[in-house]
BALOBA-1460 file (C-alpha; in Angstrom, 3 decimals):
// residues 83
<rec num="1" residu="x" x="0.000" y="0.000" z="0.000"/>
<rec num="2" residu="x" x="2.800" y="2.398" z="0.903"/>
<rec num="3" residu="x" x="4.516" y="1.745" z="-2.417"/>
<rec num="4" residu="x" x="1.368" y="2.844" z="-4.274"/>
<rec num="5" residu="x" x="1.256" y="6.120" z="-2.384"/>
<rec num="6" residu="x" x="4.948" y="6.775" z="-3.005"/>
<rec num="7" residu="x" x="4.598" y="5.889" z="-6.694"/>
<rec num="8" residu="x" x="1.646" y="8.274" z="-7.093"/>
<rec num="9" residu="x" x="3.520" y="11.126" z="-5.417"/>
<rec num="10" residu="x" x="6.615" y="10.504" z="-7.557"/>
<rec num="11" residu="x" x="4.511" y="10.364" z="-10.716"/>
<rec num="12" residu="x" x="2.849" y="13.681" z="-9.904"/>
<rec num="13" residu="x" x="6.222" y="15.302" z="-9.226"/>
<rec num="14" residu="x" x="7.799" y="13.877" z="-12.385"/>
<rec num="15" residu="x" x="4.905" y="15.121" z="-14.522"/>
<rec num="16" residu="x" x="4.413" y="18.517" z="-12.861"/>
<rec num="17" residu="x" x="8.059" y="19.619" z="-12.971"/>
<rec num="18" residu="x" x="8.434" y="19.469" z="-16.794"/>
<rec num="19" residu="x" x="5.083" y="21.215" z="-17.211"/>
<rec num="20" residu="x" x="6.194" y="24.041" z="-14.906"/>
<rec num="21" residu="x" x="9.589" y="24.425" z="-16.575"/>
<rec num="22" residu="x" x="8.970" y="23.757" z="-20.230"/>
<rec num="23" residu="x" x="5.779" y="25.580" z="-20.998"/>
<rec num="24" residu="x" x="4.135" y="28.892" z="-20.427"/>
<rec num="25" residu="x" x="0.546" y="29.896" z="-20.248"/>
<rec num="26" residu="x" x="-2.237" y="27.451" z="-19.559"/>
<rec num="27" residu="x" x="-0.036" y="24.374" z="-19.070"/>
<rec num="28" residu="x" x="2.118" y="26.126" z="-16.522"/>
<rec num="29" residu="x" x="-0.847" y="27.383" z="-14.503"/>
<rec num="30" residu="x" x="-2.578" y="23.993" z="-14.630"/>
<rec num="31" residu="x" x="0.481" y="21.716" z="-14.232"/>
<rec num="32" residu="x" x="-0.597" y="20.454" z="-10.812"/>
<rec num="33" residu="x" x="-4.126" y="19.767" z="-12.042"/>
<rec num="34" residu="x" x="-2.876" y="17.940" z="-15.139"/>
<rec num="35" residu="x" x="-0.575" y="15.779" z="-13.015"/>
<rec num="36" residu="x" x="-3.398" y="14.983" z="-10.572"/>
<rec num="37" residu="x" x="-5.913" y="14.119" z="-13.293"/>
<rec num="38" residu="x" x="-3.531" y="11.865" z="-15.202"/>
<rec num="39" residu="x" x="-2.510" y="10.120" z="-11.954"/>
<rec num="40" residu="x" x="-6.191" y="9.587" z="-11.154"/>
<rec num="41" residu="x" x="-6.872" y="8.092" z="-14.584"/>
<rec num="42" residu="x" x="-3.911" y="5.735" z="-14.255"/>
<rec num="43" residu="x" x="-5.119" y="4.689" z="-10.784"/>
<rec num="44" residu="x" x="-8.612" y="4.090" z="-12.179"/>
<rec num="45" residu="x" x="-7.250" y="1.859" z="-14.945"/>
<rec num="46" residu="x" x="-5.182" y="-0.137" z="-12.456"/>
<rec num="47" residu="x" x="-8.189" y="-0.544" z="-10.149"/>
<rec num="48" residu="x" x="-10.349" y="-1.778" z="-13.039"/>
<rec num="49" residu="x" x="-7.702" y="-4.271" z="-14.152"/>
<rec num="50" residu="x" x="-7.226" y="-5.583" z="-10.612"/>
<rec num="51" residu="x" x="-11.024" y="-5.846" z="-10.249"/>
<rec num="52" residu="x" x="-11.187" y="-8.093" z="-13.303"/>
<rec num="53" residu="x" x="-8.330" y="-10.231" z="-12.014"/>
<rec num="54" residu="x" x="-10.083" y="-10.521" z="-8.649"/>
<rec num="55" residu="x" x="-13.361" y="-11.581" z="-10.316"/>
<rec num="56" residu="x" x="-11.652" y="-14.349" z="-12.273"/>
<rec num="57" residu="x" x="-9.721" y="-15.511" z="-9.220"/>
<rec num="58" residu="x" x="-12.856" y="-15.505" z="-7.048"/>
<rec num="59" residu="x" x="-14.761" y="-17.500" z="-9.676"/>
<rec num="60" residu="x" x="-12.007" y="-20.120" z="-9.872"/>
<rec num="61" residu="x" x="-11.855" y="-20.357" z="-6.081"/>
<rec num="62" residu="x" x="-15.629" y="-20.797" z="-5.922"/>
<rec num="63" residu="x" x="-15.529" y="-23.569" z="-8.506"/>
<rec num="64" residu="x" x="-12.655" y="-25.253" z="-6.671"/>
<rec num="65" residu="x" x="-14.488" y="-24.925" z="-3.357"/>
<rec num="66" residu="x" x="-17.593" y="-26.581" z="-4.782"/>
<rec num="67" residu="x" x="-15.535" y="-29.491" z="-6.099"/>
<rec num="68" residu="x" x="-13.810" y="-29.913" z="-2.741"/>
<rec num="69" residu="x" x="-17.134" y="-29.789" z="-0.934"/>
<rec num="70" residu="x" x="-18.559" y="-32.491" z="-3.173"/>
<rec num="71" residu="x" x="-15.450" y="-34.641" z="-2.762"/>
<rec num="72" residu="x" x="-15.491" y="-34.161" z="1.007"/>
<rec num="73" residu="x" x="-19.202" y="-34.996" z="1.195"/>
<rec num="74" residu="x" x="-18.714" y="-38.158" z="-0.858"/>
<rec num="75" residu="x" x="-15.718" y="-39.185" z="1.257"/>
<rec num="76" residu="x" x="-17.598" y="-38.634" z="4.518"/>
<rec num="77" residu="x" x="-20.606" y="-40.539" z="3.215"/>
<rec num="78" residu="x" x="-18.352" y="-43.447" z="2.159"/>
<rec num="79" residu="x" x="-16.749" y="-43.510" z="5.602"/>
<rec num="80" residu="x" x="-20.153" y="-43.469" z="7.286"/>
<rec num="81" residu="x" x="-21.420" y="-46.316" z="5.056"/>
<rec num="82" residu="x" x="-18.282" y="-48.373" z="5.712"/>
<rec num="83" residu="x" x="-18.935" y="-48.477" z="9.471"/>
């Protein structure tokens, strides 16, 4: 979590500095805003990608859990019948 915060701060600094130095006018006055908006968009994209990965992982875990439950139920039933 800390690495994400540090990376976001570094990104904003690395984007804002060239905008302050290299341009004049609207880009210079809005350099902080531009850096914040682009950082937010990048964070949004990362969150969406991780959400998709989580959905697929959760689905696979659910399917695996159902198979294990069925196997466990069958094993317990076989043990009960064997007695």
